[in-house]
C-alpha positions in Angstrom: 109.2 85.9 64.2 112.3 83.9 64.6 112.8 80.5 64.7 114.2 81.1 68.6 111.1 82.5 69.8 109.2 80.0 67.6 111.1 77.4 69.5 110.8 79.1 72.9 108.0 77.4 75.0 109.1 73.1 74.0 112.3 74.2 76.4 109.6 73.3 79.2 107.9 70.1 77.7 111.8 68.6 77.2 113.3 70.3 80.5 110.6 68.1 82.7 111.5 65.3 79.8 108.4 64.9 78.0 108.7 63.0 74.2 108.0 64.5 70.8 106.2 62.6 68.8 106.2 65.1 65.5 108.8 64.8 64.0 110.7 66.8 61.3 111.9 64.9 57.2 115.2 66.5 55.3 112.5 68.4 53.4 110.9 70.4 56.8 107.3 68.6 56.6 105.8 67.1 59.9 105.5 64.0 60.7 103.3 62.4 63.0 102.5 58.1 63.0 99.2 58.8 65.0 96.3 58.2 62.5 93.8 59.4 64.2 95.5 63.5 65.2 96.1 63.1 61.2 94.6 64.7 58.7 92.8 62.5 55.7 95.3 62.5 54.5 97.9 61.8 56.2 99.5 65.0 56.8 99.7 66.9 60.7 96.6 69.8 61.2 98.7 73.3 61.1 97.0 74.0 64.3 98.4 71.2 65.8 102.2 72.6 67.4 103.5 69.1 68.6 102.7 66.9 71.0 104.4 65.1 73.6 104.2 61.8 75.9 105.5 61.0 79.7 106.3 57.4 80.9 106.6 56.5 84.2 109.6 55.0 85.4 108.2 52.0 83.7 108.9 53.0 80.1 104.7 52.9 80.4 102.4 55.9 79.1 101.2 58.2 81.6 100.1 61.3 80.3 99.8 62.8 76.7 99.9 66.8 75.4 98.2 68.2 72.1 100.2 71.4 72.2 97.5 73.2 69.8 98.1 77.4 68.1 94.9 78.9 68.5 95.6 82.7 67.8 94.1 82.7 65.0 91.0 81.2 65.7 88.1 83.0 66.4 86.2 82.9 70.0 83.2 81.8 68.6 84.5 78.6 67.2 87.0 77.6 70.3 84.3 75.3 71.9 83.2 73.3 68.5 87.5 73.2 67.9 88.0 71.5 71.8 85.4 69.0 71.1 86.7 68.4 67.4 90.0 67.6 70.0 88.1 65.8 72.2 86.8 63.3 69.5 90.0 63.0 67.7 91.4 62.1 71.5 89.0 59.4 72.0 89.0 57.6 68.5 92.5 57.6 69.8 92.2 56.3 72.9 90.2 53.7 72.2 91.5 52.5 69.3 95.4 54.4 69.0 98.3 52.7 69.3 101.2 53.9 70.0 105.1 53.9 68.4 106.9 50.4 70.4 104.2 50.8 72.8 101.0 47.8 73.1 98.3 49.2 72.8 97.2 48.0 76.5 99.8 50.3 77.2 97.1 52.9 76.6 95.4 52.8 79.4 96.5 55.5 81.9 96.5 58.0 79.5 92.3 57.9 80.0 92.7 60.3 82.4 95.4 61.9 81.5 95.5 63.9 78.2 95.9 67.3 78.2 94.8 70.8 75.7 97.4 73.1 75.6 95.7 76.1 73.4 98.6 78.8 72.5 96.0 82.0 73.0 96.1 85.7 72.4 95.9 87.1 75.4 92.9 88.0 75.0 91.2 84.4 74.1 93.2 83.1 77.4 91.1 85.2 79.8 87.6 85.7 77.1 84.8 83.7 78.4 85.0 81.1 76.0 88.4 79.7 77.4 87.1 79.6 80.5 84.1 77.1 79.6 86.8 75.6 77.4 89.0 74.7 80.5 85.6 73.9 81.9 84.7 71.2 80.0 86.8 67.8 80.7 84.7 65.0 79.8 87.8 63.0 77.6 90.9 65.6 78.3 91.2 68.8 80.2 92.1 72.5 78.8 94.6 75.4 79.7 94.5 78.3 77.6 98.0 80.1 78.1 99.1 83.6 76.5 102.0 83.5 74.1 103.8 86.6 73.6 107.0 86.9 71.4 106.2 82.8 71.1 106.7 82.1 74.3 104.3 81.3 77.7 104.0 85.1 79.5 106.0 84.2 82.7 102.3 85.2 85.3 101.2 82.2 83.5 103.3 80.3 83.3 103.3 77.9 86.6 99.8 76.7 85.2 101.8 74.2 82.7 101.1 70.7 84.3 104.8 70.3 85.1 106.2 73.5 86.1 106.0 74.4 89.0 108.7 70.7 89.8 111.0 72.8 88.2 110.6 75.4 90.8 110.9 74.0 93.3 113.8 71.4 92.7 116.7 72.2 94.8 119.9 73.0 93.9 123.2 73.0 95.5 126.3 75.0 94.5 129.8 74.4 95.4 128.7 78.6 97.6 126.0 76.5 99.5 127.9 73.8 100.0 130.4 75.6 101.8 128.5 77.9 103.6 126.5 75.4 105.6 129.5 73.3 106.6 130.7 76.8 108.2 127.6 76.9 110.1 127.3 73.2 111.2 129.2 72.0 114.3 132.4 70.0 112.8 132.2 65.7 113.8 134.2 66.2 116.2 132.5 68.3 119.2 129.1 67.1 118.0 129.6 63.4 116.6 126.2 62.6 118.0 124.2 64.4 115.3 126.6 63.1 112.2 125.5 59.5 113.2 123.1 57.5 111.5 119.1 58.0 112.5 117.6 54.9 115.2 114.6 55.1 116.8 115.9 53.1 119.4 119.0 56.1 119.2 119.1 58.4 122.9 121.0 61.2 123.2 123.2 60.9 126.5 122.8 63.8 128.9 126.5 64.7 127.3 125.2 65.3 124.0 122.1 67.7 124.4 123.9 69.6 126.7 126.6 70.5 123.8 123.8 70.8 121.1 122.5 72.9 123.4 125.8 75.2 123.7 126.3 74.7 119.9 122.4 76.7 119.1 123.3 79.2 122.0 127.1 80.6 120.3 125.1 80.4 117.2 122.5 83.4 118.5 124.9 85.8 119.8 
């Protein structure tokens, strides 16, 4: 699998402002300064692909996403794997600390931790996955299908932040030009360009002008 495919799903997180907490050294080895999510020897577990942190405008952590690859795991072991990661998450919430953050800054994460589990199509739609997603005691779980290194298009809206990307308005020079052509000029209907105020009332002349403009728009 090419590196382009391996990195494809990461785009959705970084474009939404999530900060990756797993870094790579000059030798390509993954490094993570959160003991609760590391193995006993300090290495990053193989199935843990990323940890993403989102902070609010005040810089306080408000959401934590663990991206875990379960494509090579047997379905019968999925619930045990999710529980094992829940135990790590609970330990982190109770005793851990984020680099550059105060211990008390973790309070918003208590109800905002999610395991996003990269899965095959069979696993993502299995009874084991459905059972895992029902367990929300410590973290929420979301199984998503990966094909060619990317989340399949039909499941991308399931990501907790993806819908916002779809609804963000886009402005182009062409659309603004078309809108200007549709609207009346300031000279013809100055009242529509004035700042709204609850005390503002339209004159009879203004109302007639608006009515005429709307009637012309229907022709």
